[in-house]
N, C-alpha and C positions, 0 to 999 in steps of 0.2 A: 787603481788602474794605471796611474802614472808610473808607479814603481814597477809594474809588470810590463810597461811599454805597450799598453793596450789602447788603441785609438778609440775615440768615442765622439759623438756629437752631443752638444749641450743645447737644450731648448730652454730658454728663460721664459717663465710663464707669469712673471710679476704683473704685467699689464695685459694679459691675454686670457680673459675670463673664459672665452669659448674653448680655447685650446686646453686650458686647465680642466674644464668640465669634461671634455672628450677623453683626456688622459685618465682622469679619475674613473670614468665609466669603463674604460678598457682594463684598467689595472685593479679596480675595486679598492683603491687606496685613496685616502683623503690628504695625505701629507707627501712632501717631496723630500729626497729624490725618489723618483720612480724609474727603474732601470729596465729597459726593453732590450731583448736580444732576439734577433731573427723574427721580429714582429710580435713577440710574445713577452708578457711581463715576467721578469725574473724576480723582482722584489724591490725592497727598499734598501737603505744603507746597511742595516744589519744582515739582511739576506745576501747582499752582494759581497760584504766582507767575509761572511762564512763560506760563500761559494768560491771566493778566491783562495781561502785557506784549504778547502776540501778538494778543489779541482773541478767542481761541477760547473763553475762559471766558464772556465776555459773549454770544457766539454760542450757547453751550449754555444759558445763562440765558434767552435770547430764545426758543429752541425750547421750553423747559419752560413758559414763560409762555403761548405760543401754544396749547399743548396742555393747559394747566391741570394739568400734571403735579406731583405731590407731590414735594417735595425728597428726602425719605428714602424708600427702598424699603419696600414694605408689610411685608416680613418683619421689618425693623428696627422699624417702627411696632408690629407685633404683639409683638415682644420687649419693647418699652418698656411696652406695655399690660399684659403679664403681670408686669412689674416694678413696676406700680402708678403709672406716670408717662407718660401719652401725650397729655394735653390740649395741651401747648405745641406739639406738632407738628401737632395736628389743627386748631388755631385759625385758621391762615392758608392752609390747603391747600398747605402747603409753605413759603410765606413768601419764597422767593427772588425777587428782583426789585429793580429800582432804585427808590429812593424813601427814605422815612424809615427810618433805621437801627433795627433791633430786634435785641437780643441777649438770649437767655434762657438762663441757665445752670441747667438743670434739675437737681434733686436728688431722688433717691428718698427715700421716707419713712425708710428705714433709715439714710440718710446723715445725718439729723439727729442720730441717735445719742445715747448718753450716758444714756438713761433707765434702763437696767438697771444695777444696782449690781454692781461687781466685788468688793465685799467686804461682808460682813454679819456681825453686825448693826451698827447705827450708834448715835451718841449715847452715852448712859450705858451702854446695854447693850454697846456695842462696847468702851468703856473697861474694863468689868468683864471682858469676854471676853478681851481682850488681856492682862490682868494688869498689875500695877504694875511689874514688872521682869523681866529675863531670868532672874534667879536663882530666881524664885518657881515652881519646878516640882518640888516634893517632894524636893529634894536637900538642904535645910537651908542652902544657900548664898545669902546676901543680896547685893544689888547692891553694898553697901560692900565685902564680902569679894571680890566679883568684881573690883572696881577695884583693891584692894590686891594681889590675886593677879596681876592683869594688869600690875602695876607692875614686876615683875622679869623680864618676858619679854625675849627676846633676838632678835637678828638672826642667822640661820644661812645660810651660802652653800653651796649644793650645785651643783657644776659651774658653770654660768653663771647660775643662778637664786638670788636672795637672798630668803629668807623672813623677813619682819619680824614682830615681836610674836608670837613663837612660844616654846614650851617643850616639854620632854620629859616623859614620864610620870614619870620618876624625880624630876625637879626639882619637879613638881607635888605628888607624894606627900610628898616631904621637907618642902615648905612647909606642906601641910595638917596634917601631924603636929606640926611645930614651932610652928605658930600655934594649936594646939588645935582645929582644925576636924575632926580625926579622931583617935580614941583610939589607933590603931596603924596600921601599914603596910597591913594587909589592909583595914581600914575606909577608909583613904584611897584605895586602889585601887578599892574598890566605889563610893566617892563619885565618883571620876574617871570610872568607867565609866557611872554614872548621868548625869553631866553630858554625856558624849558622846552617850548615847542620846537625851537630851532636847534636843540641839542647842545647848546652852549653850557647849560647845567643839566644835571640828571638827578632824579630821585633815586636814592640808594635801593629802595624797594620796588621801583619801576611801576608803582600803582597810584601814586598820590599827585594831585594837582598842586599848583603853586597858589595857595590861599592862606589867609590869616584866620586864626581863631578856632580851626578845626584840628582835631587830633588825626594822625595818620591811621590808616587801617591797621588794627592791632592794638590801638590805644596809645602808642607813643607819638610824639610830635614828629612830623615829617622831616627828614634830613635830605639835604641836597649837596652836590659837589660839582666842581667844574670838570668838563671833559678834557679841556686843553691843558697842555704843559704838565701833565701828570703821568703820561704813559710809561715813561722811563722808571718811575717809582713803583709801578704796579697798582696805583690808585685810580687809574683810568684804563680803558681798553688799549691794548698794544697797537691797534690799528687806527688810533685817533690822534696821531701826531698832527695830522691835517684833516680838515673836513673834505670828504670826497664830493666834488661838485660836477663830476662828469654825468653823462646820461646814464640812467639806470637801465641796465640790460636785462634781458629775460633771465630768470633765475636758473634755468637749465644750462644756459651758456656759462654763467658765473660758476655754477657747481662743477661743470666739466673743466673749467679753467683751474679751479681749486685742485681738482684731482690731478691734472696734468702737471701743475707746478710743484705740488707735493711730490709726485712721482719723480720729477726731474731731480729734486734735491736728494731723495732717497737713493736714486740710481747712482749718484756720485758719492754720497757720504754714509750710506747704510751698509752694514756688513752683510755677507752673503746669507747668513741665517736669519737676518732681520732683527737680531737682538741687540745690536750695538750701533751707536751713532757717533760719527766724528764731529762733535759739537764745535771744536775749534775750527775745523775746516769749513763747516756751514757758516759760522759767524763771520769768517773773513771772505766768503765767496761773493761774487757778483750776483749769482743766482739768488742768494738769500736777501741781498739788498733789494733786488727786484721784487722778490716775494713780499718783503715788508711793505714796500710802496704799493704793491698791487693789492695787498690785503685791505686797503682803505675802501675798495669798492664794496666790500661786505657791508659797509654802513648803509648802503641803499638797496641791498638785494631784497627782493620780495619773494618769500617762500610759500605764499598762499597757494600757488598753483601746483606745488610739488606733491607727488603721490607719497604714500607712507614709505615705500621702498627708496624713493629718491631722497626723502627727508632723512631717513636713517643713514644712508650712505654719506650724505652731505655732512651730517653732524659727527659721525665717526671720523671722517677724514679731517674735518676742521678741528675736532678735539685733539687728535694726534699732532696736527700741525701746531696748534696752540701750545701744547706741552713743550714741543721742541723749540718754538719761538720763545716761550717764557724762560726755558733753561738757558738759551743763548743770551737773553736779555738780562736775567737776574742772577744767573749762576745756579748751583745745585743746592737744594735744601739739605741742611746738615743734621737735622733731628726732627722728631715728630711734630713739634710746634711749628717749625719752619715749613714742613711739608703741608700741614693743615693750612697755613697762611698762603702758601704758593697756590694750592688748588682753589682756595676761596677768593683769591685776589686776581690771579692771572686771567685776563679776559680779552675777548674781541667784542667790538660793536657789530652786531648782525641785524640788519634791517631796522636800525635806529635804536636798538636796545642792547645793553651790556649782557653778555653771557660769560660767566666765569667757567673754569673747568668743572667745578661742582655743579653749576647750573646745567651744563650740557649733559654731564653724566647722570646726575640724580634727577634733574628737572625734565629734560627732554627724553633721554634714552632709557631711563628707568621708570618712566611713567609718573614723574613728580613724586618720588618717594624720598623719605629722609635719608641723609647720607650716613655713612658708616660711623662718623664721629658725632652724630646727633645724640642727645641724651637718651632718647627712646631706644635707639639701636644699642647704645652702650649698656642699657639696662635689660636688653633682651626683649623689649617691647616697643618695636619701632612705631606702632600705631600711636604712641604717646607724643611723637614729634610730627611735624608737618614737612612737606616737601619744600623746595626752594621757592616755588611760585605761589603767591597768595591768590585768593579769589580776586578777580578783576585784573590780574597781571596779564598784559597782552601776550607775554611769552608762553602762556599756557596753551595758546593755539598750536604751538609746535610740539607739544607733548605727544610722544609716540605710544599708542595703546593698540593692542595689548603689549606689555613689556616683554621683550625677548631676552632671557637671561644670557644668551650666547654673546650679547654685546660686550660682556666682561672680558671675553677672550679676544676682542678686537681693539681695546683701548690700551694705549701705552701710558706708562706713568713716569718714564725716565729712569727706571731702575732695572737691574739685571733680571729680577724675578718677574718682570712684566711680560705679557705675551709679546711675540714678535710683531714688528710693525709691517703693515701692508696697506695697500690702497684698495678701497671697496667701491663697487659699482652697483648702481640701482638695479640693473638688469639681472645680475647674478647674486644679489645680496644674500639670499637664503642659502645658496650653495656655499658662498664664501664664509658665512658665519658657521656653517656646518664644518667646513674644512678647518676654520680657526679653532673650533672646539676640539676636534680630533687632534690637531697639532698640540694644543695646550695640554690635554690629558695624556698625551704620549710621554711627556716629561714631568708632569705635575701630579702624579698619583703613585703611591707605593703601597702595594697590597701584601700583607703578611698572611701566609697560608698555614693553617693549622694541620695537625696530624691527620684529621679526618678529610683533608683535601679541600675544605671550605675556608673562606677568608675569616680570620679572627679579628683583624683590624685593617684600617686603610688610612694613610696619611695623604691629605690633599693640601692644595694651596690655601692660604688664609683668605683669598678671594672667595672661595667656595665654602670653606669650613668655619669662617669666623666673621669677616667684615660684611659680606653680603649674603650670608647663609640663607636668609629668608627668601631670597630671590630664587633659590634652587630647591626649596622644599621646606615644609614645616618641621620635619624631624631629620635626624641624622640618616635614617634609612632612606628617606626620600631623596636626600642630597646625594647619597652614594648611588642610588638607583639612577639618578640623572647622570652622574659621572660615568657609570658603567656603560651607558649607551654610546659614549664617545671613546671608549677604550678599544684598542686594536685587538683582534682575536688572539687568544692565547690563554695560558694557564691562569694568569692573574684575573682576567675578566671572567673566565669560567668559574674560578673559585669565589669571586665576589658575587656573581649572579646566583650561584648555587646557595650561598649563605643567605642572601636576601630573599630568595624564593622560599627557603625553609623557615624564614622568620627568625633566623639567628640574630643575636645581639652583636653586630659588628661595630667595634669601637672606631669612632671617627676622630682622628687627630689632625693637626695642621703641621705643615712643613715650615721651617724657618724661611723668612722672607728676606731676600738680599736687596737692601735698599741702596747699595752702591751704584753710582752712576753708570748707565749703560753706554759708556763712552768707549770708542775704539777708533784709533787713527788708522784709516785704511791707506794702504800704500798703492 
């Protein structure tokens, strides 16, 4: 349209769930762009490009000008008005026509964001509230002692997981007594239990008390590590550089602050299609520094009162923010081993418990299912492995059931083949996941049509066809049936559904996955 000198109005719907829903209802489309001419949907990007080539788009513009028809349907204008932003569409009576180019990227007032503080108090009061050190929590342990204590920690390997900078209750008790921090063994156990209760140390499995003589749940001796002074190395949650000591606010308020702060960063550093992030820009920005400091409030958020929809939107948004935060802090994983480590180590403290990327994805959002790298999943029998949260783990309370496989199209992994990044809302979570699925399969399925007009094979993302295939169905046919429900109308979908309805053996293959960083320096 720029090349043809055609003026248009741009409506940005990133943070306008209601406007996006109205537009989709009017157009019958789940993805953007949606192009309206004379109050009627013309189509998407492909339709508009073809219309510009064939001349039908200009014909539609001419008819709209002759009748003085508004570009956007009135229902969409009304939705914008209720959202607090309608003047840009009302200024030209629609604005479509040939002549001087006008482009208005409208933003709702909420989109300006950032006014509400995600942490409180600030300044001197905040410094006093946070305290001077992790050890200053009525345990008698100072920061110096914490560092010396931390100095003898070990690396312990269990199965295929190595836990670094950890210690057992026995070793901690022996050290406390030998160094005069406790008068006897019982006092040392009480001190260790107080450190665990006050989150100075944490159990790596999040299920074990600080006691002597008992094995941890699962048969191994319980392992503990310090929360403090380890966030930069990835061995402690990224938001644990300081203990949050402000007042705990209502979870819904914190959840909304999470959403707005993430959105503010995305608005400045995310590409227009949602697939690329300017990590260098984020890392150097004041907004990111504020986000990192503000993330400490997650330590005290209470999620118990959240509904299933609120919980789902919260954890999707936090997961995507955590991946971006981790990429800015640790750099980009360069191979499979580094990727596995990144997702199993990069974490936030949420409500007093550590949640890694894997914990959020596999434990919370996938219904506490084993991850794609678990032995059971690799053998094609995921039931042989367990999910991240053991019995008795308090994090199990936040597991979302039933599992919604569409969450896979909402989670970003920092790679170019990941789904686009967007922010999710509890009010419209079902519609937003539906839209995400349609957007994903618009570019992530290739159907080969045979001579009989039916599909002979289909190539899908490894997310659907390999790594998490059991989330989408027990067989290849079930997985393809799932994918077909989110394909746009056309010959490919018709050919696939025809073959599946007839019971044809449609070969399912996977597309190469581009693990290169989804980095893009926006100008």
